[in-house]
DRENSELO-786555 format. One record per residue: residue number from 1; residue in three letters; y, x, z negated of N, C-alpha, C, O, CB in turn. Coordinates in Angstrom, 2 decimals. Each point is the difference from the previous one (the first is absolute). Last residue first. Glycine has a CB too. Layout:
N
i, aa, nyy, nxx, nzz, cayy, caxx, cazz, cyy, cxx, czz, oyy, oxx, ozz, cbyy, cbxx, cbzz
NUM, Ala, Y, X, Z, Y, X, Z, Y, X, Z, Y, X, Z, Y, X, Z;
...
//
This chain:
61
i, aa, nyy, nxx, nzz, cayy, caxx, cazz, cyy, cxx, czz, oyy, oxx, ozz, cbyy, cbxx, cbzz
61, Ala, 21.15, 31.14, 13.12, -0.40, 0.62, -1.28, 0.79, 1.27, -0.28, -0.21, 0.64, -1.03, -2.07, -1.59, 1.32;
60, Pro, 4.17, -3.36, 2.64, -0.85, 1.19, 0.10, -0.28, 0.62, -1.37, 0.82, -0.08, -0.92, 0.10, 0.49, 3.20;
59, Gly, 0.10, -5.63, -2.36, 0.58, 1.12, 0.72, -0.92, 1.20, 0.02, -1.11, -0.06, -0.52, 3.35, -0.76, -0.12;
58, Val, -2.27, -4.01, -1.25, -0.19, 1.19, -0.82, 0.68, 1.20, 0.66, 0.62, 0.82, -0.68, -2.80, -1.74, -0.19;
57, Leu, 2.13, -3.22, 3.15, 0.79, -0.14, -1.22, -0.06, 1.27, -0.85, 1.00, 0.41, -0.59, -1.43, -2.87, 0.61;
56, Gly, -2.22, 2.15, 3.91, 1.41, 0.08, 0.35, 0.91, -0.10, -1.22, 1.05, 0.64, -0.04, -1.61, -1.63, 2.23;
55, Ala, -4.04, 0.39, -2.77, 0.24, 1.40, 0.37, 1.46, 0.20, 0.39, 0.59, 1.03, -0.31, -2.98, -0.81, 1.09;
54, Val, 0.96, -4.59, -1.62, 0.16, 0.76, -1.24, 0.23, 1.48, 0.31, 0.78, 0.66, -0.69, -2.25, -2.30, -0.52;
53, Ile, 0.60, -1.15, 4.86, 1.25, -0.42, -0.63, 0.25, 0.82, -1.26, 1.10, 0.50, -0.20, -1.39, -2.84, 1.11;
52, Ala, -3.81, 2.92, 1.28, 1.09, 0.61, 0.76, 1.36, -0.36, -0.60, 0.90, 0.84, -0.05, -2.31, -0.92, 2.12;
51, Ala, -2.45, -1.95, -3.87, 0.03, 1.42, -0.34, 1.14, 0.71, 0.73, 0.64, 0.88, -0.58, -3.11, -0.92, 0.20;
50, Ser, 1.71, -4.43, 1.47, 0.46, 0.07, -1.39, 0.11, 1.45, -0.44, 0.98, 0.38, -0.65, -2.04, -2.61, 0.16;
49, Leu, -0.90, 1.38, 4.62, 1.45, -0.18, 0.07, 0.61, 0.06, -1.38, 1.09, 0.56, -0.17, -1.36, -1.95, 2.23;
48, Ala, -4.37, 1.48, -1.81, 0.53, 1.25, 0.55, 1.52, -0.07, 0.12, 0.69, 0.98, -0.26, -2.83, -0.61, 1.52;
47, Val, -0.03, -4.26, -2.52, -0.10, 0.97, -1.10, 0.53, 1.35, 0.46, 0.68, 0.69, -0.76, -2.68, -1.92, -0.21;
46, Leu, 1.67, -2.13, 4.17, 1.12, -0.26, -0.90, -0.03, 0.91, -1.22, 1.05, 0.35, -0.54, -1.02, -2.71, 1.31;
45, Pro, -3.58, 2.59, 2.46, 1.28, 0.38, 0.61, 1.19, -0.19, -0.95, 0.91, 0.83, -0.02, -1.88, -1.44, 2.23;
44, Leu, -3.44, -0.73, -3.81, 0.18, 1.44, 0.20, 1.33, 0.37, 0.66, 0.66, 0.92, -0.48, -3.12, -0.76, 0.64;
43, Gly, 2.02, -4.56, -3.21, -0.55, 0.43, 1.28, 0.35, 1.45, 0.25, 1.06, 0.47, -0.42, -0.88, -2.81, 1.32;
42, Gly, 2.94, -1.00, -4.02, -1.36, 0.48, 0.09, -0.45, 0.32, 1.41, 0.66, -0.36, 0.98, -1.13, -0.95, -2.98;
41, Gly, 5.79, 1.57, 0.33, -1.14, -0.89, -0.17, -1.34, 0.67, 0.22, -0.10, 1.22, 0.07, 1.56, -3.04, 0.62;
40, Pro, 3.30, 3.70, -0.78, 0.09, -1.27, 0.69, -1.24, -0.88, -0.09, 0.06, -1.15, 0.43, 1.48, 2.27, 1.07;
39, His, -0.14, 0.54, -5.62, 0.61, -0.25, 1.31, -0.49, 1.03, 1.00, -0.04, 1.17, -0.39, 2.09, -2.18, -0.71;
38, Ala, -5.40, 0.23, -2.89, 1.44, 0.28, 0.08, 0.50, -0.32, 1.41, -0.80, -0.27, 0.90, 0.59, 2.09, -2.68;
37, Ser, -4.39, -2.15, 0.60, 0.69, -0.97, -0.84, 1.51, 0.22, -0.02, 0.74, -0.84, -0.51, -2.79, 0.69, -0.89;
36, Gly, -1.03, 3.02, 3.86, -0.09, -1.35, 0.51, 0.71, -1.05, -0.83, 0.32, -1.07, 0.51, -2.43, 1.74, 0.44;
35, Gly, 3.84, 4.45, -1.24, -1.30, -0.63, 0.15, 0.09, -1.44, 0.46, 1.07, -0.49, 0.35, -1.90, 1.98, -2.09;
34, Val, 4.20, 1.91, -1.33, -0.57, 0.11, 1.34, -1.31, -0.76, 0.02, -0.75, 0.02, -0.98, 1.85, 2.23, 1.38;
33, Leu, 3.67, -1.08, -3.61, -1.18, -0.85, 0.18, -0.44, 0.05, 1.45, 0.81, -0.21, 0.91, -0.07, -1.30, -2.80;
32, Phe, 2.18, 4.86, -1.89, -0.02, -0.69, 1.28, -1.31, -0.76, 0.14, -1.02, 0.41, -0.55, 2.52, 1.35, 1.58;
31, Leu, 1.86, 1.05, -4.85, -1.22, -0.79, 0.19, 0.12, -0.80, 1.29, 0.92, -0.80, 0.16, -1.29, 0.66, -2.66;
30, Gly, 3.91, 2.97, 0.60, -1.12, 0.82, 0.44, -1.30, -0.74, 0.20, -1.00, 0.62, 0.36, 2.09, 1.19, -1.54;
29, Pro, 2.44, -4.21, -1.87, 0.32, 1.17, 0.82, -1.25, 0.83, 0.32, -0.78, 0.34, -0.89, 3.06, -0.29, -0.14;
28, Val, -2.23, -5.36, 0.20, -0.29, 1.20, -0.79, 0.28, 1.22, 0.88, -0.61, 0.13, 1.07, -1.17, -1.35, -2.46;
27, Pro, 2.07, -3.20, 3.15, 1.15, 0.29, -0.86, -0.19, 1.26, -0.85, 0.97, 0.55, -0.52, -0.51, -3.00, 0.47;
26, Ser, -3.06, 2.20, 4.76, 0.05, -0.80, -1.23, 1.27, 0.32, -0.78, 0.68, 0.98, 0.30, -3.20, -1.03, -0.39;
25, Gln, 0.91, 0.16, 5.50, 0.65, 0.79, -1.04, 0.16, -0.88, -1.23, 0.58, -1.08, 0.07, 0.65, 2.52, 1.63;
24, Asn, -3.26, -3.33, 2.06, -0.65, 1.31, -0.09, 0.61, 0.89, -1.08, -0.67, 0.88, -0.53, 0.12, -1.06, 2.94;
23, Ala, 0.50, -5.29, -2.81, 0.60, 1.02, 0.86, -0.72, 1.33, -0.21, -0.73, 0.18, -0.97, 2.97, -1.35, 0.88;
22, Pro, -4.81, -3.58, -0.75, 0.97, 0.92, -0.61, 0.51, 1.03, 1.01, -0.71, 0.37, 0.94, -0.44, -0.68, -3.16;
21, Arg, -0.32, -4.69, 3.71, -0.61, 1.29, -0.33, 1.04, 0.91, -0.64, 1.18, -0.08, 0.33, -2.82, -0.15, 1.58;
20, Leu, 2.20, -4.33, -0.04, 0.01, 0.21, -1.45, -0.66, 1.32, -0.41, -0.19, 0.25, -1.19, 0.15, -2.71, 0.91;
19, Phe, 0.33, 0.40, 4.76, 1.37, 0.32, -0.42, 0.09, 0.31, -1.49, 1.08, 0.34, -0.50, -0.24, -1.80, 2.33;
18, Ala, -4.92, 0.10, 0.34, 0.44, 1.23, 0.67, 1.38, 0.44, -0.46, 0.33, 1.18, 0.08, -1.72, -1.82, 1.89;
17, Ala, -0.50, -3.52, -3.48, -0.61, 1.18, -0.63, 0.48, 1.30, 0.63, 0.18, 0.99, -0.71, -2.17, -2.38, 0.17;
16, Arg, 2.91, -3.51, 1.52, 1.05, 0.95, -0.39, -0.53, 1.31, -0.56, 0.78, 0.86, -0.40, 0.66, -2.81, -0.05;
15, Ala, -4.24, -1.81, 1.87, 0.85, 0.34, 1.13, 1.03, 1.07, -0.34, 0.43, 0.74, 0.88, -0.76, -3.04, -0.03;
14, Gly, -4.57, 1.91, -3.36, 1.25, -0.72, 0.12, 0.87, 0.55, 1.13, -0.13, 1.15, 0.41, 0.02, -1.65, -2.83;
13, Asn, -3.44, 3.60, -0.27, -0.11, -1.39, 0.41, 1.38, -0.63, 0.10, 0.90, 0.35, -0.76, -3.16, -0.51, -0.32;
12, Ser, 0.48, 4.73, -0.28, 0.84, -0.18, 1.19, -0.13, -1.41, 0.55, 0.08, -0.22, 1.21, -0.32, 2.65, -0.68;
11, Ser, -0.42, 0.66, -5.46, -0.44, -1.11, 0.84, 0.95, -0.17, 1.17, 1.22, 0.06, -0.16, -2.25, -1.19, -1.83;
10, Thr, 0.34, 5.98, -0.27, 0.64, -1.28, -0.28, -0.50, -1.06, 0.97, -0.41, 0.30, 1.12, 2.43, 0.89, -2.00;
9, Gly, -5.45, 2.60, 0.43, 1.45, 0.08, -0.19, 0.57, -1.37, -0.32, -0.71, -0.88, -0.48, 0.82, 2.82, 2.04;
8, Tyr, -4.80, -1.22, -0.71, 0.54, 1.16, 0.72, 1.51, 0.13, -0.15, 0.61, 0.76, 0.75, -2.49, -0.98, 0.86;
7, Ile, -0.76, -3.39, -3.49, -0.72, 1.21, -0.40, 0.57, 1.26, 0.64, -0.24, 1.10, -0.50, -1.80, -2.50, 0.22;
6, Ala, 5.39, -2.60, -0.62, -1.26, 0.06, 0.70, -0.68, 1.32, -0.38, 0.63, 0.86, -0.60, 0.25, -2.29, 2.53;
5, Gly, 2.94, -1.91, -4.58, -0.15, 1.02, 1.02, -1.33, -0.12, 0.71, -0.63, -1.05, -0.01, 2.09, 2.54, -1.31;
4, Gly, 0.10, -4.01, -2.61, 1.26, 0.30, 0.68, -0.12, 1.03, 1.10, 1.00, 0.54, 0.46, 0.12, -1.11, -2.55;
3, Pro, -5.17, 0.62, -1.01, 1.08, -0.96, -0.21, 1.28, 0.45, 0.69, 0.49, 1.10, -0.23, -1.52, -1.75, -1.94;
2, Ala, -4.19, 1.63, 2.97, 1.25, 0.77, 0.10, 1.18, -0.96, -0.15, 0.52, -0.50, 1.00, -1.61, 2.23, 0.51;
1, Arg, -4.73, -1.21, -2.26, 1.18, -0.83, 0.00, 1.24, 0.88, 0.00, 0.07, 1.00, -0.72, -1.31, -2.83, -0.49;
//
């Protein structure tokens, strides 16, 4: 059982679910969110895009 979510992340049920995903940059300094439950969403292409977005936010090492 996964209250308020799914076994693989947040629940994506409903018409507005795509607009309720957390942003890639969190309010906590230095904490970034990547993956199917973060913006832009699930599926391999979108997870790769999520990683590219965060790489752009973090900048070069």
